[in-house]
N, C-alpha and C positions, 0 to 999 in steps of 0.2 A: 536304674537307680533314681530315686525320687528325692529332690531337694526338700529339706525341711521335714521329711517324713522318715526316710530310711536312716538306719544307723550306719554311718560310713566308717571304714577303716582307712588308715593312711595309704594302703595299697590301692584302695578304690579311688582316692584323690589322684594318685599318680596315673591311673588308667584314664580318668576323666581328662586330665591335662593332655594326654596323648590324643584322646578322642572325645571332645566335649559333648558330642551327641549321645554319649552313654547316660547322661543325667538330664532329667527333665523336671518341670513343675507338674504336679498332678492337680486335679480339681480340689482335692482336700488341702493341699499346700497353698493354692491360690485363695481359698476361703480363709485360711489362717492369716494370710498377708492382708487381704482386704479388710477383714474384721479389725486387725490391729491398726490399720490406717484410719478407719472410721473412729476408733477410740481416741486417737490423737486429734482428729477434727472436732470431736465433741469437747475435748479438753480446751482447745483453742476457742471454741464458741462460748465456753463457760467463763466465769470470772475467776476461776481458780488459778493460782500460780504454781506452775510445774516446771522444775528445772529443765532447761534445754529446749523446752517447747515454746514458752513465752518469757524466758529469762535469758540473760547473758550466760557466759560459760566461765568455769573456773572461779577466780576471785570475783567475777562479775555476776555470780549466781543470784544476787539479791536485786539486780537491775531488771525491772519489768520491761518487757517489749510488747508493743501494741500488736493487735491482730494483723493490721495492715503491713507491719514490718517483719512478720515472721519469715516470709520467703527470703527477704534480703538478709535476714539474720543467718539463715542456713548457707546462702551463697558466700557471705563474708567469712563464715566459719571455715569453709573449704579453702578459700584462697589465702586466708591468713595463716592456716596451719600447714600449708605446703612449703615447708622451709627445710626439707632434707638436703643434705650435702653428700659429697663423695661420689664414688663410681656407682653406676646403676647396678642393681642386683640382677642376677641372671633372669632372662625372660621367663624361664620355666617356673621360677620362684614367684614371679608376679602372677602367673596363671594360677598357681596353687593358692595364692592369697585371694584371688577373685573367686575361686571355687569355694574356699572355706567361708568367705564372706557371704556369698549367695546362700549357702547351706544354713548359716546362722540366721540371716535375715528372714529366710523362708519359714522359720519356726513360728513367726507371728507374734513376737514380743517386742519388736523394735519400731513399729509404726512407719516403716518405709513402704512406699507404694509399690504396687505390682509393676507399674511402668518402669520404675527404676531397676527393680530386680530383673525384669525381662530384658532391659537394655544391657545389663551386665552379662547375662547369658548370651545375648546376641553378639556382644563383643568377643566373648570366648569362642563362639562358633565361627565368627568371621576372622579370628586371629588378630583382633585389634587389641593388643596387650599394652597396658600402660608402662611407661618408664618410671621406675621407683628408685630414688637414691638410697644407698645402703646405710647412711648415718642420719641420726636425728631423733630416734625413739628412745625414751627412758623406760618403756614398758609399763606405763600407767600414766594417764588414762588410756591404757592400751597403747597401740602403736600409732599415735596421732599423726605425726608427720608423714610416715610412709603411706598410711591409708589415705591421707589427703591427696598425695600424689597419685595413688591408685585410682581415685575417683574424679580427679580433675578432668579427664576426657569426657565424663558425663556432661560437663558444662561446656565442652568444646575447647578446653584449655589443656595446658601441659603437653607432654610428648608421648608418643606410642612407638612400638617397634614395627619396623617394616623390614622383614628379613633380619639381617644383622645390624641394620642402621636405625637410628632414632630420627623421627620426623615429627613435625608439629601436628598435633591432633586435628586442627582445623583442616589441614590438607587431606588427611585420610577420611575424615567425615564427609567432606565434599565429594571425594572420589566414590564413596558408598551412598551418597545422597541421604545422609543421616543428619537430622537437626539436633543441636544440643538440647538438653533437658533443663527445665526450671524446677528446682527442688522445693518441696512443700515443708510444712512444719515438722520438726524433729528429724527430717531425712538426712540432713548433713551430719548431725550428731550420730545418728544410727550408722552411718557409713564409715565414720572415722574413729568411733569408739570401738575397741576390740583388740584382740591379740593375734590377728591373722599374719602379721609379719613374723612374729616369734614362731607361731605354729608352722608357717610355711618352711622356715629354716629347720624346724624340728623334723618335718616330714621328709624334706629332701635329704637331710642328714641321716635319718633312719634308713632310707633306701640305700645310701652309700655304706653306712656302717654295717648293715646286715650282710652285705656281700663281703666287706673287708674282714668281718669276724670269721666267716667261712674261709676266706683266702688265707688268713693268718694261720689257721690250723693246717692248711696245705703247705704253706711255706715252712712251718715248723717240722712237718713230716719230711719234707724234702731235705731240710738241713740235718735232721736226725739220721736220715739215710746216708747222707754224705759224711757225717761224723761217725757213723756206725755206732750210734748210741743204743741204749737199751729201751725195749718196749715195756718192760715190767712196770714202770710207773703209771701205765695206762690201764692196768688190769681192773676189771669191773669190781672185784672184791674190795680193792683199796678205796674206791669212790663211793661204794655203798655204805661204808661206815663213816663217811662225811658227806652226806647226800645233798649237796647243793645242786640245783638244777643245771646251772651253767657248767660246772666242772664235770658232772656226769656226762653231759652231752659232748663236751670236748674230748673226754677220755674215749667215749665210744667212737667218735669221728677219727681220732688218732689210731685206734685199733683197726678201723676200716682202711685208712690210708696206708698202714704198714703191713697189711695182711699179705702173707706168703712172700715176704721180702727176703731175698738172698742175703742182703747186708745184715739184717738183724739175726738171721740164722748163724752167720759167721761170728757174731758177737757173743753167742750163747756160752761158749767155753773159754772166753778170754779172762784175763786177770784184773780187768777194770771193775771196781766195786760199785761206783755210781757216777752218774753224769752231773755236770754243773746244773744249777737251778734253771737256767734259761731253756735247757732241754727237758729236765726232769719235772719241772713244775708248770709245764704248759697247761694242763687242765685247770689248775688252780688260778693261774693268772688270766688266761684267756676266758676261763669260766666266770671269773669276777666281772670281766668286761661284758660278757653275755648277760649276766644278771642286770647290769646297768642298762643295757639295751632294752631288755624286757620292761624295765620300770619306765623308761622314757616312752616306749611304745604304748603302754597302758595309759600314761598321762596324756599323750598326744591324741589318742583315740577318744578319750573323754573330752578333751578340749575341742576337738573337731566337731563334736555333736552337742556343744554347749552354746548358750547365748552369752556373749561377752561384752555387749555394749551397755549404755547407761543413759537415761533411766530405763528400766524395764516396764513396759506397759502391760499390765495385767487385765485392765478393763478401763472403761471411760471414767470410772470412779477411783481406780487405784493404780498408781504408778509408784515404783520403788527406786529411789536413788541410792544405789549401793556400790559395790566394788567388784563386780564381775569382770571388769576390764583389767584388773590387776594381774600382771604377768608373773607373779612370784611362783605360782603353781607350776609353770613351765620353766622358769629360770633355774630353779634348783635342780631338777632332773637333767636339764641341758648341761649345766656345769658339771654334774656328776658324770654324764656321758662323755664330756670333753676329756675328763681325767681318764676315763675308761679307754677311750680311743688312743690317748697319748701313751698309755701303758702298753698297748699292743705294739706300738713303735719302739718303745724302750726295750722290751724283751727281745724283739726282732733284731735290733742292733747288736745286742749281746750275742745272739746266735751267730750273726754274721761275723762278729769278731772271733768267735771260737774257730770258725772254719779257716781263718787266716793264720792261725798260730803254728801250723805245720806239725800237728800231732796225729797220731794213730793212722799213719800212712798217707796223709794229705801233705802236699808240698807247701812250704811257706809261701804265703800270699797267693796260694792256689795257682801257682804257675811254676813249671819245672825249671825254667831258666831265669830265676829271680837274680837280681843284681844288675845285670844288663837291663832287665825288665822290672818295672815296679809292680806289674800284675794288678791285683785288686786292692792294693794298699789304700789308694785315695778315695774310691767309692765309699769306704767305711767312714772317711772324714765327712763326706756329704751326709751319710746316714746319721752320724753323731750330731752334725749341725742341725738337721731337721728334728731330731729327738729333743735337742736342747731348746730349739724354737718352740716346739710343742709344750715343753715344760713351762716356758714363760707365758704361754697362752692358757695355761691351766688355772691361773688365778681366777677365782670365781667372781664373775661380774655381779652376781646376786648378793655378794657380801657388801656391796656398796649401795648407797642411796644419797641422792642430792635433792633437797626440796625444790619444787618448781611451782609455778602458778601462784606466786606470792605467798607460798606456804599452805595454800589450800591442798595441794598435792604434795604432802610433806614426807611421804615414804614411797619410793618407786622401786621397780624390780630390776631394771637394767637387763631384762631378759632378751632384748633384741641383740645386745652385745654377746650374751651367752650363746645365742643361736649362731651368730656370725663366727665366733671363735671356734665353736664345735666344728663347723664346716671347714674352717681353715686347717684345723688339726687333721681332719679326714683327708684333705688334699695332700698334706705332708706325709700322712701315713701311706698313701698310695705309692709314693716314691720310696719310702723306707722299705716297704714290702717288695717293691720291684728290685731293689738292691739285694735283699736276702734271696730272692728267687734266682737272680743272676749268679750269686755265690753258690747256692745249692746245686744248680744245674752244672756249674763248673766242677764242684766237688764230686758229683756223680761220675764225671769222666775218669776219675782215678779209682773208681770202684768196679770198673768193668773187668771181666764179663758178668759180674753179679747183676741180677735183675731186680728192680724194685717192684712194688705192687703195680697192678694194672693202671690205676688212676694216676699214680706218680709218674709212671712211664709216659702216659698220654700227655701230661702237662709238661714233662721234659721235652717231648717232641714239639709241642706248641711253642715253647720258648726257643728251641733250636731252629724253628722255622723262621724266626726273625733275628736271632742272635747266635752266631757260631761259637764254638769253643775258642777260648783265648789261648793262642800259642805264643804270640809276641805282642808287645804293647801296641794298641791302636786307640782310636777315639771311642773308648768305652762309655763316655758320657752319652753318646748316641744310643748305645745298647740299653742304658737305663731308661731312656725315653721310650724306646721301642717296647720294652717290657711294661713300662707304666701305661702305655697305650693299650696293651692287651688287658690290663687291669681295668682301665676306664671303659673299655668296650665289653668287658665281662666275657672275654674269650677263654679264660682259664676255667677248667672244670673243678668245681669246689664241692660237689656232692656226688 
């Protein structure tokens, strides 16, 4: 893969994060970078006033800076904007930020030198990954504070990761015999203007969400098997006359998960007319969430291959001070996907609840000796708490805006908060689905000797390899954690 030339997808970025040597600069991308830097140098040498190159920033955009002070201007910009607070973001998210930033700068519209871009690539390859606080961005002018922290190590400042610990950059640079860089005109601004913090959260969220969408279909199938529900709501003919892509895909997956099931055969001649919505409407609800995923994926892939800093340098004669740094284009689909992920948890909790009611041959609370034993009563409380927490996280951050920069930046996206909330919801969703899987596996114990589809039986065996059937009360909180670990490690078979 070639930085600045190839069109990357979010899966490509995840692959590069695992193996940075997969992406390189080509001669063509180097030419683009060098040409853009020369354009900036010509602007500095001229008497023209261009924002961010020989002026101050934000409300100081009318303050002219002399040619001799342009390097100090860029240094001051980085250190003054590194004001993030809160816990550090995950190291992998920092890596994704770096990859996305290198790709954008390598397109040759930012005026950042080849030396700076090659230093970022070298840091990736040597696993010198900056420590970035999670709070401080309003999502326009891009992610200023997080990106300032991301590039502090170029100056020998800030902190970087060493295994799971944070250490001072100066110590690591000395260990590798690396000298700090001095930034040239426009370089500081090109490095910290952009949406890479928002984008990195979208990319890591998409990766989690894609698996959890597939897993939610599996959990629904296992619950339906345990409930001995009907497979008729998943018939192809039903979804062909309301042909949304997401619902058609889920219906097809449910048919595959339930294929040749003894439980569903036994249901064919019973007197039950229809199942509750959380069983019957899986394609419509899960499908809507899939549609939201596809929308975010499309937007993230576009953003990944875009130039999002400011000003954009088209030539030595033309630069444009615009708004490509504004995060609204990502904030809205991130908020939409947060709602979509929360809804997967909401309907999952309802299915879990149905399995506890003691209907259709299942014992109350999924345990034969209830009374003396509480069985699975309380895990559903945990599920309900997580579902409600997700509901509170669904308020769209993009619905808010607070003026900054003395009113110069008078409408901001808050997209960084959208991205963080989306990933919080996904973390809660992992545990909600773990609880449903625990209930579903227990429910299947009371349907034996009936056999489920091959894929459901395989997943039942995986769950039982870490969590035995519940006969009497035990520390089932540990069971939830064990199944959640299977989810995090993607050991459950979802296709």
